[in-house]
N, CA, C and O of each residue as an XYZ file, in Angstrom:
924
protein
N      31.752     13.857     12.216
C      31.346     13.198     13.480
C      32.448     12.386     14.058
O      33.032     11.562     13.353
N      32.777     12.584     15.362
C      33.859     11.857     16.011
C      33.444     10.415     16.190
O      32.270     10.081     16.030
N      34.414      9.539     16.528
C      34.089      8.183     16.830
C      33.134      8.018     18.014
O      32.241      7.171     18.004
N      33.352      8.859     19.039
C      32.461      8.759     20.139
C      31.013      9.166     19.810
O      30.031      8.565     20.248
N      30.967     10.264     18.982
C      29.597     10.660     18.541
C      28.955      9.605     17.695
O      27.753      9.362     17.806
N      29.720      8.984     16.865
C      29.169      7.883     15.961
C      28.670      6.781     16.811
O      27.566      6.271     16.617
N      29.513      6.395     17.793
C      29.105      5.291     18.729
C      27.797      5.646     19.491
O      26.916      4.797     19.624
N      27.672      6.934     20.002
C      26.514      7.301     20.692
C      25.257      7.278     19.751
O      24.157      6.921     20.171
N      25.471      7.668     18.489
C      24.398      7.692     17.542
C      23.881      6.302     17.242
O      22.675      6.086     17.120
N      24.817      5.346     17.122
C      24.393      3.927     16.868
C      23.633      3.428     18.055
O      22.584      2.802     17.899
N      24.129      3.686     19.243
C      23.473      3.236     20.494
C      22.050      3.797     20.594
O      21.122      3.068     20.945
N      21.876      5.089     20.287
C      20.620      5.714     20.355
C      19.667      5.076     19.358
O      18.495      4.862     19.667
N      20.163      4.769     18.158
C      19.266      4.169     17.129
C      18.876      2.757     17.504
O      17.738      2.342     17.281
N      19.815      2.010     18.076
C      19.416      0.618     18.498
C      18.284      0.727     19.499
O      17.283      0.021     19.381
N      18.430      1.621     20.504
C      17.414      1.744     21.542
C      16.046      2.149     20.908
O      15.001      1.585     21.231
N      16.105      3.155     19.989
C      14.854      3.592     19.321
C      14.204      2.608     18.513
O      12.984      2.451     18.569
N      15.029      1.861     17.684
C      14.408      0.882     16.812
C      13.884     -0.277     17.591
O      12.817     -0.796     17.263
N      14.586     -0.713     18.616
C      14.053     -1.812     19.453
C      12.763     -1.415     20.143
O      11.862     -2.240     20.291
N      12.660     -0.137     20.576
C      11.422      0.311     21.223
C      10.320      0.277     20.192
O       9.203     -0.120     20.525
N      10.569      0.667     18.970
C       9.530      0.670     17.952
C       9.136     -0.778     17.602
O       7.956     -1.039     17.368
N      10.065     -1.701     17.562
C       9.768     -3.098     17.302
C       8.826     -3.578     18.417
O       7.798     -4.209     18.171
N       9.228     -3.248     19.654
C       8.436     -3.779     20.806
C       7.049     -3.150     20.787
O       6.077     -3.840     21.096
N       6.915     -1.885     20.442
C       5.617     -1.226     20.398
C       4.721     -1.844     19.372
O       3.543     -2.108     19.615
N       5.345     -2.087     18.131
C       4.552     -2.689     17.055
C       4.204     -4.101     17.350
O       3.147     -4.561     16.919
N       5.037     -4.837     18.070
C       4.723     -6.216     18.524
C       3.502     -6.243     19.414
O       2.580     -7.033     19.212
N       3.510     -5.417     20.346
C       2.361     -5.347     21.306
C       1.101     -4.893     20.579
O       0.016     -5.423     20.817
N       1.249     -3.907     19.691
C       0.117     -3.417     18.957
C      -0.495     -4.535     18.027
O      -1.679     -4.470     17.697
N       0.276     -5.500     17.636
C      -0.199     -6.588     16.792
C      -0.754     -7.733     17.608
O      -1.140     -8.771     17.070
N      -0.790     -7.525     18.956
C      -1.407     -8.605     19.840
C      -0.483     -9.668     20.213
O      -0.942    -10.700     20.701
N       0.774     -9.527     20.036
C       1.699    -10.580     20.319
C       2.532    -10.290     21.612
O       2.491     -9.203     22.188
N       3.253    -11.301     22.002
C       4.042    -11.185     23.274
C       5.299    -10.386     22.992
O       5.939    -10.529     21.950
N       5.629     -9.543     23.953
C       6.829     -8.739     23.840
C       8.048     -9.710     23.738
O       8.185    -10.674     24.491
N       8.893     -9.386     22.775
C      10.095    -10.231     22.527
C       9.909    -11.276     21.473
O      10.859    -11.987     21.144
N       8.711    -11.402     20.922
C       8.411    -12.414     19.944
C       8.907    -12.060     18.482
O       8.926    -12.902     17.585
N       9.290    -10.800     18.322
C       9.833    -10.372     17.029
C      11.319     -9.981     17.226
O      11.693     -9.131     18.035
N      12.140    -10.699     16.390
C      13.641    -10.558     16.554
C      14.095     -9.398     15.599
O      13.760     -9.336     14.416
N      14.861     -8.524     16.215
C      15.516     -7.460     15.456
C      16.898     -7.908     14.974
O      17.808     -8.136     15.772
N      17.035     -8.029     13.635
C      18.359     -8.457     13.075
C      19.024     -7.195     12.473
O      18.475     -6.513     11.608
N      20.203     -6.941     12.975
C      20.954     -5.818     12.456
C      21.665     -6.175     11.132
O      22.568     -7.013     11.114
N      21.256     -5.544     10.050
C      21.893     -5.850      8.713
C      23.213     -5.136      8.590
O      23.262     -3.906      8.638
N      24.271     -5.875      8.434
C      25.664     -5.292      8.567
C      26.392     -5.109      7.280
O      27.608     -4.917      7.298
N      25.718     -5.156      6.160
C      26.454     -4.981      4.879
C      27.202     -3.664      4.872
O      26.594     -2.612      5.069
N      28.494     -3.695      4.653
C      29.465     -2.623      4.595
C      29.720     -1.950      5.913
O      30.481     -0.984      5.978
N      29.069     -2.462      7.027
C      29.313     -1.823      8.333
C      30.588     -2.298      8.922
O      30.829     -3.505      8.962
N      31.447     -1.386      9.397
C      32.741     -1.782     10.023
C      32.473     -2.564     11.329
O      31.423     -2.441     11.960
N      33.498     -3.383     11.699
C      33.411     -4.170     12.926
C      33.192     -3.363     14.100
O      32.421     -3.759     14.974
N      33.846     -2.192     14.203
C      33.732     -1.318     15.379
C      32.333     -0.916     15.567
O      31.880     -0.890     16.711
N      31.571     -0.587     14.517
C      30.187     -0.169     14.642
C      29.269     -1.328     15.062
O      28.320     -1.162     15.828
N      29.600     -2.511     14.521
C      28.895     -3.718     14.915
C      29.054     -3.989     16.403
O      28.095     -4.327     17.096
N      30.279     -3.833     16.876
C      30.505     -4.052     18.325
C      29.758     -3.000     19.203
O      29.332     -3.300     20.318
N      29.619     -1.790     18.675
C      28.804     -0.813     19.445
C      27.359     -1.276     19.497
O      26.727     -1.169     20.547
N      26.808     -1.793     18.385
C      25.485     -2.222     18.404
C      25.228     -3.428     19.319
O      24.175     -3.547     19.946
N      26.225     -4.314     19.370
C      26.137     -5.499     20.241
C      26.087     -4.986     21.671
O      25.255     -5.438     22.457
N      26.976     -4.035     22.029
C      27.007     -3.466     23.369
C      25.673     -2.836     23.704
O      25.266     -2.843     24.866
N      24.980     -2.288     22.712
C      23.694     -1.639     22.964
C      22.504     -2.662     23.019
O      21.357     -2.289     23.265
N      22.827     -3.939     22.783
C      21.767     -4.951     22.968
C      21.483     -5.814     21.797
O      20.659     -6.720     21.923
N      22.092     -5.616     20.664
C      21.898     -6.442     19.466
C      22.496     -7.792     19.672
O      23.632     -7.915     20.131
N      21.741     -8.814     19.336
C      22.230    -10.255     19.496
C      22.136    -10.951     18.157
O      22.648    -12.063     18.033
N      21.510    -10.362     17.142
C      21.367    -11.078     15.892
C      21.911    -10.152     14.728
O      21.497     -8.999     14.598
N      22.816    -10.686     13.924
C      23.416     -9.947     12.840
C      23.081    -10.631     11.503
O      23.119    -11.857     11.395
N      22.762     -9.839     10.517
C      22.440    -10.318      9.182
C      23.422     -9.790      8.144
O      23.638     -8.585      8.020
N      24.006    -10.719      7.405
C      25.020    -10.263      6.401
C      24.530    -10.731      4.999
O      23.924    -11.789      4.830
N      24.845     -9.848      4.004
C      24.492    -10.142      2.640
C      25.589    -10.837      1.858
O      25.335    -11.491      0.847
N      26.796    -10.687      2.336
C      27.925    -11.109      1.492
C      28.806    -12.134      2.270
O      29.155    -11.904      3.427
N      29.140    -13.220      1.637
C      29.959    -14.261      2.295
C      31.283    -13.710      2.770
O      31.661    -13.944      3.918
N      32.015    -12.974      1.918
C      33.301    -12.487      2.288
C      33.272    -11.573      3.508
O      34.155    -11.637      4.364
N      32.249    -10.721      3.579
C      32.122     -9.814      4.663
C      31.832    -10.561      5.977
O      32.365    -10.241      7.039
N      30.928    -11.609      5.843
C      30.595    -12.344      7.094
C      31.754    -13.135      7.587
O      31.981    -13.163      8.796
N      32.519    -13.792      6.726
C      33.633    -14.571      7.185
C      34.835    -13.745      7.682
O      35.708    -14.224      8.406
N      34.820    -12.468      7.245
C      35.806    -11.553      7.830
C      35.463    -11.022      9.214
O      36.298    -10.904     10.111
N      34.103    -10.692      9.330
C      33.625    -10.006     10.516
C      33.467    -11.025     11.680
O      33.843    -10.730     12.814
N      32.905    -12.229     11.387
C      32.541    -13.145     12.387
C      33.659    -13.508     13.362
O      33.423    -13.527     14.570
N      34.873    -13.797     12.875
C      35.936    -14.083     13.807
C      36.305    -12.927     14.710
O      36.737    -13.118     15.847
N      36.129    -11.728     14.187
C      36.445    -10.515     14.955
C      35.493    -10.311     16.158
O      35.850     -9.656     17.137
N      34.298    -10.875     16.064
C      33.325    -10.697     17.215
C      32.992    -12.062     17.823
O      31.994    -12.201     18.529
N      33.811    -13.048     17.555
C      33.548    -14.440     18.058
C      33.503    -14.483     19.564
O      32.850    -15.363     20.126
N      34.176    -13.562     20.249
C      34.160    -13.581     21.704
C      32.785    -13.306     22.319
O      32.528    -13.615     23.483
N      31.925    -12.723     21.507
C      30.550    -12.449     21.934
C      29.687    -13.680     21.604
O      29.052    -13.745     20.551
N      29.680    -14.648     22.524
C      29.068    -15.936     22.161
C      27.525    -15.837     22.056
O      26.856    -16.747     21.566
N      26.992    -14.689     22.540
C      25.491    -14.589     22.468
C      25.038    -14.111     21.139
O      23.834    -14.027     20.900
N      25.973    -13.782     20.229
C      25.590    -13.255     18.930
C      25.318    -14.385     17.920
O      26.048    -15.376     17.875
N      24.297    -14.227     17.143
C      23.994    -15.219     16.056
C      24.018    -14.494     14.729
O      23.526    -13.378     14.568
N      24.643    -15.224     13.757
C      24.714    -14.675     12.381
C      23.614    -15.298     11.531
O      23.342    -16.497     11.583
N      22.976    -14.389     10.720
C      21.973    -14.824      9.731
C      22.544    -14.457      8.350
O      23.055    -13.350      8.186
N      22.475    -15.316      7.399
C      22.833    -14.935      6.029
C      21.596    -14.573      5.272
O      20.726    -15.414      5.045
N      21.507    -13.310      4.872
C      20.237    -12.770      4.343
C      20.326    -12.320      2.875
O      19.371    -11.764      2.333
N      21.443    -12.557      2.259
C      21.623    -12.150      0.839
C      21.510    -13.298     -0.089
O      21.362    -14.451      0.315
N      21.583    -12.954     -1.384
C      21.545    -14.014     -2.422
C      22.849    -14.852     -2.220
O      23.937    -14.313     -2.018
N      22.675    -16.157     -2.285
C      23.761    -17.108     -1.910
C      24.161    -17.971     -3.081
O      23.327    -18.586     -3.745
N      25.479    -18.003     -3.323
C      26.047    -18.910     -4.295
C      26.481    -20.205     -3.597
O      27.003    -20.182     -2.482
N      26.250    -21.339     -4.284
C      26.610    -22.589     -3.633
C      28.037    -22.738     -3.261
O      28.343    -23.417     -2.280
N      28.915    -22.151     -3.979
C      30.394    -22.278     -3.637
C      30.792    -21.485     -2.419
O      31.935    -21.585     -1.975
N      29.874    -20.686     -1.849
C      30.163    -19.968     -0.638
C      29.609    -20.633      0.610
O      29.850    -20.170      1.724
N      28.870    -21.715      0.427
C      28.222    -22.323      1.590
C      29.279    -22.913      2.589
O      29.153    -22.733      3.800
N      30.282    -23.595      2.074
C      31.183    -24.296      2.915
C      31.885    -23.299      3.921
O      32.018    -23.609      5.105
N      32.302    -22.164      3.445
C      33.011    -21.199      4.311
C      32.051    -20.540      5.247
O      32.478    -20.078      6.305
N      30.829    -20.465      4.946
C      29.815    -19.779      5.798
C      29.270    -20.746      6.916
O      28.878    -20.345      8.012
N      29.288    -22.013      6.533
C      28.627    -23.007      7.431
C      28.980    -22.952      8.920
O      28.091    -23.128      9.753
N      30.268    -22.710      9.290
C      30.625    -22.716     10.673
C      30.038    -21.512     11.454
O      30.033    -21.501     12.685
N      29.552    -20.515     10.716
C      29.094    -19.294     11.363
C      27.644    -19.070     11.386
O      27.139    -18.467     12.333
N      26.906    -19.535     10.362
C      25.542    -19.164     10.116
C      24.577    -19.960     10.985
O      24.615    -21.190     10.994
N      23.721    -19.267     11.710
C      22.669    -19.854     12.515
C      21.422    -20.123     11.739
O      20.781    -21.162     11.897
N      21.068    -19.149     10.868
C      19.826    -19.271     10.046
C      20.119    -18.757      8.685
O      20.676    -17.669      8.535
N      19.752    -19.524      7.664
C      19.953    -19.187      6.235
C      18.607    -18.617      5.753
O      17.621    -19.352      5.744
N      18.530    -17.379      5.365
C      17.248    -16.760      5.043
C      16.815    -16.859      3.569
O      15.632    -16.708      3.263
N      17.744    -17.105      2.679
C      17.441    -16.868      1.267
C      17.561    -18.082      0.410
O      18.199    -18.057     -0.643
N      16.937    -19.171      0.864
C      17.033    -20.429      0.058
C      15.806    -20.438     -0.909
O      14.636    -20.378     -0.530
N      16.209    -20.517     -2.167
C      15.139    -20.314     -3.251
C      15.164    -21.480     -4.276
O      14.437    -21.448     -5.268
N      15.996    -22.492     -4.028
C      16.062    -23.613     -5.012
C      16.649    -24.805     -4.260
O      17.394    -24.657     -3.292
N      16.260    -26.060     -4.774
C      16.692    -27.222     -4.070
C      18.189    -27.481     -4.170
O      18.790    -28.065     -3.268
N      18.806    -27.026     -5.315
C      20.263    -27.187     -5.420
C      21.033    -26.516     -4.331
O      22.023    -27.060     -3.841
N      20.603    -25.345     -3.939
C      21.229    -24.659     -2.835
C      20.965    -25.368     -1.564
O      21.868    -25.467     -0.733
N      19.791    -25.869     -1.353
C      19.453    -26.619     -0.139
C      20.291    -27.877      0.004
O      20.683    -28.236      1.114
N      20.573    -28.553     -1.105
C      21.401    -29.764     -1.106
C      22.835    -29.415     -0.643
O      23.440    -30.161      0.127
N      23.368    -28.274     -1.124
C      24.714    -27.889     -0.664
C      24.761    -27.532      0.856
O      25.702    -27.868      1.575
N      23.721    -26.854      1.277
C      23.669    -26.508      2.726
C      23.552    -27.786      3.553
O      24.187    -27.878      4.603
N      22.779    -28.757      3.131
C      22.673    -30.014      3.825
C      23.952    -30.756      3.902
O      24.211    -31.474      4.868
N      24.772    -30.591      2.881
C      26.118    -31.294      2.838
C      27.112    -30.684      3.843
O      27.891    -31.379      4.495
N      27.040    -29.354      3.927
C      28.096    -28.721      4.814
C      27.532    -28.271      6.147
O      28.287    -27.993      7.079
N      26.210    -28.194      6.248
C      25.579    -27.808      7.549
C      24.331    -28.673      7.734
O      23.201    -28.198      7.622
N      24.569    -29.970      8.023
C      23.428    -30.841      8.196
C      22.439    -30.371      9.222
O      22.809    -29.828     10.263
N      21.147    -30.586      8.917
C      20.019    -30.174      9.821
C      19.954    -28.705     10.111
O      19.381    -28.292     11.119
N      20.541    -27.896      9.229
C      20.491    -26.432      9.370
C      19.066    -25.894      9.334
O      18.179    -26.461      8.695
N      18.873    -24.781     10.040
C      17.589    -24.081      9.975
C      17.651    -23.131      8.772
O      18.621    -22.395      8.586
N      16.613    -23.170      7.982
C      16.559    -22.365      6.761
C      15.212    -21.707      6.604
O      14.210    -22.190      7.131
N      15.185    -20.604      5.878
C      13.963    -19.945      5.410
C      13.962    -19.993      3.887
O      15.004    -19.897      3.238
N      12.763    -20.144      3.340
C      12.586    -20.120      1.893
C      12.289    -18.629      1.468
O      11.351    -17.992      1.947
N      13.120    -18.149      0.577
C      12.855    -16.847      0.002
C      11.788    -16.914     -1.116
O      11.928    -17.669     -2.079
N      10.749    -16.127     -0.965
C       9.641    -16.102     -1.970
C       9.640    -14.791     -2.676
O       9.726    -13.734     -2.052
N       9.545    -14.850     -3.977
C       9.401    -13.643     -4.800
C       7.935    -13.296     -4.860
O       7.223    -13.641     -5.803
N       7.493    -12.582     -3.795
C       6.015    -12.418     -3.582
C       5.382    -11.574     -4.663
O       4.194    -11.731     -4.946
N       6.145    -10.675     -5.281
C       5.564     -9.805     -6.332
C       5.919    -10.271     -7.713
O       5.687     -9.555     -8.687
N       6.513    -11.533     -7.830
C       6.896    -12.047     -9.124
C       7.685    -11.089     -9.960
O       7.415    -10.909    -11.147
N       8.679    -10.462     -9.332
C       9.538     -9.509    -10.030
C      10.543    -10.257    -10.888
O      11.221    -11.139    -10.361
N      10.677     -9.980    -12.103
C      11.518    -10.845    -13.035
C      13.023    -10.717    -12.691
O      13.759    -11.651    -13.010
N      13.514     -9.678    -12.090
C      14.961     -9.570    -11.840
C      15.306     -9.777    -10.383
O      16.398     -9.405     -9.953
N      14.377    -10.379     -9.588
C      14.629    -10.591     -8.190
C      14.700    -11.986     -7.904
O      14.019    -12.781     -8.552
N      15.513    -12.376     -6.934
C      15.662    -13.809     -6.529
C      14.410    -14.235     -5.708
O      13.552    -13.425     -5.356
N      14.370    -15.528     -5.436
C      13.244    -16.033     -4.666
C      12.422    -16.975     -5.542
O      12.269    -16.752     -6.743
N      11.900    -18.024     -4.926
C      11.033    -18.945     -5.670
C       9.713    -18.324     -5.890
O       9.369    -17.402     -5.151
N       8.917    -18.753     -6.865
C       7.575    -18.261     -7.035
C       6.683    -18.863     -5.922
O       7.009    -19.872     -5.297
N       5.545    -18.180     -5.717
C       4.635    -18.552     -4.672
C       4.186    -19.990     -4.863
O       4.084    -20.735     -3.888
N       3.918    -20.393     -6.091
C       3.399    -21.678     -6.340
C       4.439    -22.817     -6.195
O       4.118    -24.004     -6.120
N       5.723    -22.353     -6.162
C       6.819    -23.377     -6.007
C       7.139    -23.626     -4.539
O       7.819    -24.602     -4.224
N       6.681    -22.795     -3.653
C       7.060    -22.897     -2.233
C       6.685    -24.182     -1.542
O       7.492    -24.684     -0.760
N       5.493    -24.763     -1.779
C       5.118    -26.003     -1.092
C       6.063    -27.179     -1.450
O       6.493    -27.933     -0.578
N       6.362    -27.306     -2.729
C       7.189    -28.435     -3.108
C       8.664    -28.202     -2.683
O       9.403    -29.161     -2.462
N       9.081    -26.929     -2.574
C      10.406    -26.677     -2.059
C      10.528    -26.988     -0.613
O      11.543    -27.517     -0.160
N       9.494    -26.663      0.123
C       9.512    -27.068      1.573
C       9.726    -28.585      1.726
O      10.554    -29.029      2.521
N       8.976    -29.352      0.961
C       9.105    -30.846      1.059
C      10.509    -31.301      0.588
O      11.106    -32.204      1.175
N      10.998    -30.685     -0.436
C      12.309    -31.115     -0.993
C      13.430    -30.789      0.052
O      14.321    -31.603      0.294
N      13.353    -29.602      0.644
C      14.391    -29.272      1.583
C      14.293    -30.152      2.845
O      15.319    -30.570      3.381
N      13.104    -30.427      3.308
C      12.947    -31.369      4.464
C      13.497    -32.766      4.120
O      14.087    -33.448      4.958
N      13.283    -33.157      2.871
C      13.853    -34.473      2.439
C      15.376    -34.518      2.571
O      15.990    -35.574      2.728
N      15.958    -33.302      2.499
C      17.387    -33.189      2.648
C      17.861    -33.110      4.114
O      19.048    -32.954      4.400
N      16.882    -33.224      5.024
C      17.181    -33.154      6.381
C      17.276    -31.721      7.034
O      17.619    -31.551      8.204
N      16.948    -30.732      6.184
C      16.968    -29.381      6.686
C      15.705    -29.034      7.484
O      14.645    -29.614      7.252
N      15.824    -28.071      8.440
C      14.745    -27.663      9.239
C      14.149    -26.383      8.572
O      14.696    -25.295      8.749
N      13.094    -26.505      7.851
C      12.432    -25.333      7.233
C      11.609    -24.628      8.216
O      10.514    -25.076      8.557
N      12.132    -23.459      8.722
C      11.499    -22.745      9.759
C      10.408    -21.729      9.314
O       9.506    -21.403     10.085
N      10.509    -21.257      8.099
C       9.592    -20.204      7.621
C       9.939    -19.657      6.237
O      10.611    -20.299      5.430
N       9.457    -18.462      6.010
C       9.604    -17.818      4.743
C      10.282    -16.439      4.931
O      10.254    -15.844      6.008
N      10.890    -15.971      3.827
C      11.507    -14.633      3.764
C      11.082    -13.972      2.513
O      10.810    -14.659      1.529
N      11.007    -12.663      2.484
C      10.660    -11.927      1.285
C      11.153    -10.530      1.348
O      11.281     -9.955      2.429
N      11.440     -9.957      0.183
C      11.730     -8.511      0.014
C      10.848     -7.962     -1.024
O      11.169     -7.980     -2.213
N       9.691     -7.453     -0.574
C       8.732     -6.926     -1.605
C       9.219     -5.608     -2.181
O      10.125     -4.981     -1.631
N       8.625     -5.191     -3.275
C       9.009     -3.924     -3.844
C       8.662     -2.804     -2.891
O       7.747     -2.931     -2.077
N       9.416     -1.674     -2.993
C       9.155     -0.597     -2.101
C       7.798      0.046     -2.399
O       7.228     -0.118     -3.478
N       7.308      0.777     -1.411
C       6.017      1.491     -1.586
C       6.089      2.453     -2.774
O       7.071      3.171     -2.961
N       5.049      2.441     -3.545
C       4.917      3.367     -4.661
C       3.461      3.519     -5.034
O       2.615      2.922     -4.367
N       3.117      4.273     -6.048
C       1.745      4.348     -6.454
C       1.206      3.034     -6.980
O      -0.001      2.797     -6.951
N       2.096      2.179     -7.460
C       1.715      0.945     -7.955
C       1.792     -0.256     -6.995
O       1.254     -1.333     -7.253
N       2.505     -0.004     -5.854
C       2.827     -1.136     -4.989
C       2.724     -0.716     -3.524
O       3.251      0.326     -3.134
N       2.051     -1.524     -2.721
C       2.014     -1.280     -1.308
C       2.572     -2.536     -0.586
O       1.965     -3.604     -0.663
N       3.668     -2.417      0.079
C       4.306     -3.599      0.637
C       3.441     -4.402      1.590
O       3.636     -5.606      1.758
N       2.465     -3.712      2.225
C       1.636     -4.428      3.260
C       0.864     -5.587      2.628
O       0.640     -6.610      3.275
N       0.466     -5.432      1.391
C      -0.299     -6.575      0.780
C       0.583     -7.765      0.462
O       0.132     -8.910      0.441
N       1.884     -7.461      0.208
C       2.844     -8.513     -0.007
C       3.167     -9.194      1.339
O       3.268    -10.418      1.415
N       3.325     -8.390      2.384
C       3.599     -8.964      3.705
C       2.367     -9.898      4.119
O       2.556    -10.981      4.673
N       1.176     -9.441      3.834
C      -0.030    -10.266      4.183
C       0.005    -11.566      3.322
O      -0.288    -12.652      3.822
N       0.354    -11.438      2.079
C       0.359    -12.639      1.195
C       1.390    -13.661      1.678
O       1.150    -14.867      1.614
N       2.577    -13.161      2.178
C       3.583    -14.079      2.681
C       3.052    -14.722      3.974
O       3.224    -15.928      4.151
N       2.441    -13.997      4.847
C       1.904    -14.583      6.071
C       0.848    -15.640      5.803
O       0.837    -16.685      6.453
N      -0.043    -15.378      4.847
C      -1.049    -16.376      4.454
C      -0.427    -17.623      3.848
O      -0.884    -18.742      4.080
N       0.622    -17.409      3.071
C       1.336    -18.611      2.497
C       1.971    -19.408      3.645
O       1.860    -20.634      3.681
N       2.620    -18.737      4.559
C       3.293    -19.476      5.678
C       2.245    -20.241      6.514
O       2.469    -21.373      6.943
N       1.146    -19.606      6.717
C       0.050    -20.272      7.541
C      -0.435    -21.521      6.790
O      -0.754    -22.533      7.414
N      -0.488    -21.453      5.482
C      -1.015    -22.626      4.643
C      -0.002    -23.728      4.672
O      -0.355    -24.892      4.482
N       1.272    -23.395      4.907
C       2.366    -24.481      4.943
C       2.696    -24.834      6.398
O       3.613    -25.625      6.621
N       1.995    -24.286      7.399
C       2.264    -24.499      8.792
C       3.667    -24.127      9.213
O       4.298    -24.853      9.981
N       4.166    -23.001      8.719
C       5.428    -22.418      9.040
C       5.246    -21.236      9.966
O       4.291    -20.469      9.844
N       6.185    -21.103     10.899
C       5.940    -20.054     11.943
C       6.815    -18.788     11.823
O       6.465    -17.721     12.328
N       7.973    -18.945     11.134
C       8.898    -17.772     11.050
C       8.672    -16.976      9.782
O       8.560    -17.534      8.691
N       8.607    -15.657      9.942
C       8.423    -14.736      8.795
C       9.487    -13.672      8.865
O       9.423    -12.782      9.714
N      10.495    -13.751      7.960
C      11.536    -12.684      7.908
C      11.127    -11.706      6.838
O      11.256    -11.979      5.645
N      10.618    -10.531      7.283
C      10.133     -9.555      6.327
C      10.122     -8.208      6.964
O       9.853     -8.103      8.161
N      10.410     -7.132      6.195
C      10.452     -5.831      6.761
C      11.944     -5.348      6.937
O      12.796     -6.053      7.479
N      12.180     -4.136      6.454
C      13.486     -3.508      6.580
C      13.279     -2.108      7.109
O      12.193     -1.798      7.598
N      14.315     -1.222      7.028
C      14.288      0.053      7.650
C      13.036      0.863      7.392
O      12.478      1.462      8.311
N      12.592      0.885      6.145
C      11.489      1.748      5.702
C      10.049      1.163      6.050
O       9.041      1.869      6.020
N      10.039     -0.144      6.372
C       8.660     -0.771      6.486
C       8.586     -1.800      7.522
O       7.630     -2.575      7.498
N       9.522     -1.904      8.474
C       9.448     -3.029      9.418
C       8.290     -2.947     10.355
O       7.876     -3.993     10.855
N       7.711     -1.778     10.650
C       6.519     -1.726     11.513
C       5.357     -2.248     10.764
O       4.574     -2.995     11.349
N       5.168     -1.927      9.527
C       4.152     -2.540      8.655
C       4.302     -4.103      8.687
O       3.328     -4.820      8.918
N       5.448     -4.563      8.468
C       5.744     -6.000      8.433
C       5.345     -6.696      9.757
O       4.785     -7.793      9.756
N       5.648     -6.030     10.866
C       5.260     -6.589     12.147
C       3.753     -6.652     12.263
O       3.210     -7.610     12.814
N       3.103     -5.688     11.772
C       1.589     -5.643     11.828
C       0.965     -6.785     11.124
O      -0.138     -7.219     11.456
N       1.712     -7.307     10.090
C       1.247     -8.418      9.257
C       1.840     -9.761      9.673
O       1.631    -10.760      8.985
N       2.555     -9.804     10.752
C       2.999    -11.048     11.290
C       4.472    -11.371     11.279
O       4.854    -12.481     11.651
N       5.344    -10.412     10.851
C       6.771    -10.679     10.849
C       7.215    -11.146     12.187
O       6.777    -10.626     13.213
N       8.144    -12.192     12.197
C       8.819    -12.570     13.461
C      10.233    -12.148     13.505
O      10.894    -12.222     14.540
N      10.739    -11.668     12.291
C      12.072    -11.184     12.196
C      12.090    -10.006     11.277
O      11.499    -10.067     10.199
N      12.750     -8.920     11.657
C      12.919     -7.754     10.740
C      14.368     -7.434     10.593
O      15.127     -7.544     11.555
N      14.796     -7.023      9.358
C      16.177     -6.847      9.082
C      16.415     -5.350      8.818
O      15.987     -4.794      7.807
N      17.104     -4.738      9.758
C      17.209     -3.294      9.769
C      18.721     -2.943      9.708
O      19.490     -3.378     10.566
N      19.149     -2.141      8.671
C      20.495     -1.749      8.540
C      20.651     -0.271      8.715
O      21.171      0.183      9.734
N      20.198      0.514      7.715
C      20.305      1.933      7.720
C      19.641      2.553      8.989
O      20.136      3.536      9.540
N      18.566      1.979      9.408
C      17.925      2.520     10.590
C      18.769      2.415     11.858
O      18.513      3.116     12.837
N      19.751      1.559     11.841
C      20.684      1.385     13.016
C      21.999      2.068     12.810
O      22.540      2.719     13.704
N      22.511      1.902     11.586
C      23.888      2.320     11.344
C      24.020      3.584     10.510
O      25.130      4.083     10.330
N      22.929      4.108     10.003
C      22.971      5.257      9.125
C      23.162      4.856      7.710
O      23.227      3.671      7.382
N      23.256      5.870      6.845
C      23.393      5.603      5.371
C      24.741      4.911      5.098
O      25.750      5.205      5.740
N      24.726      3.975      4.119
C      25.956      3.315      3.717
C      26.735      4.218      2.868
O      26.159      4.995      2.108
N      28.084      4.159      2.957
C      28.895      4.924      2.001
C      28.735      4.410      0.579
O      28.385      3.243      0.400
N      28.971      5.219     -0.425
C      28.905      4.770     -1.822
C      29.903      3.634     -2.030
O      31.028      3.651     -1.530
N      29.422      2.620     -2.812
C      30.283      1.505     -3.096
C      31.168      1.716     -4.277
O      30.755      2.326     -5.262
N      32.416      1.212     -4.202
C      33.265      1.160     -5.378
C      32.612      0.218     -6.352
O      32.121     -0.842     -5.963
N      32.601      0.598     -7.639
C      31.965     -0.280     -8.643
C      32.499     -1.706     -8.734
O      31.772     -2.644     -9.059
N      33.777     -1.840     -8.440
C      34.409     -3.188     -8.507
C      33.948     -4.064     -7.307
O      34.164     -5.275     -7.360
N      33.334     -3.530     -6.246
C      33.022     -4.271     -5.056
C      31.583     -4.639     -5.105
O      31.175     -5.368     -4.201
N      30.782     -4.262     -5.990
C      29.366     -4.553     -6.116
C      29.157     -6.012     -6.453
O      28.018     -6.455     -6.602
């Protein structure tokens, strides 16, 4: 595929995914534009990100601190673009990310919140919840969420809502019930933002109240295989 063909493909995908987000939003009885499409940019080259921005993307989500701090200056001229940090976060990476991040999606412990409050006072954050209680996945437990909300607010942070990555659909698991559980938890905590849903299930997530969906492969295509040392 030539560079021009790749650019056209990304543009077409952005238009298609945004249309599907809009359709799902209206089908869920909500106002058009009330669900934010976040382009997940893990391993995506800057040139492809710029193509997506030209096609209408204004929100970018990055999983890795080094990638975000490398890419963000390269697109800083696009003042309408907002960065979301959506991956597991180490406390020692917060300082370098703070100048760029608009919303921190994956806060799952008070120690991390304390560090964000130090380097990004009054930052907007989402609490990551391990909705399926998976032993090897990050996120606080459902029962821990209320106390974590209070603790983060005590640090001066603006807790906007919740985030989750439920297990993929299988014979044993249906993501829609986890999306519903996260919505119910958010409602019980009087939180309005729900970051849930990715390429394979964002329309289901919207049907259960997602206000933000994180789509990577659906916009940029399959990621190239990673070198083992870069994982």
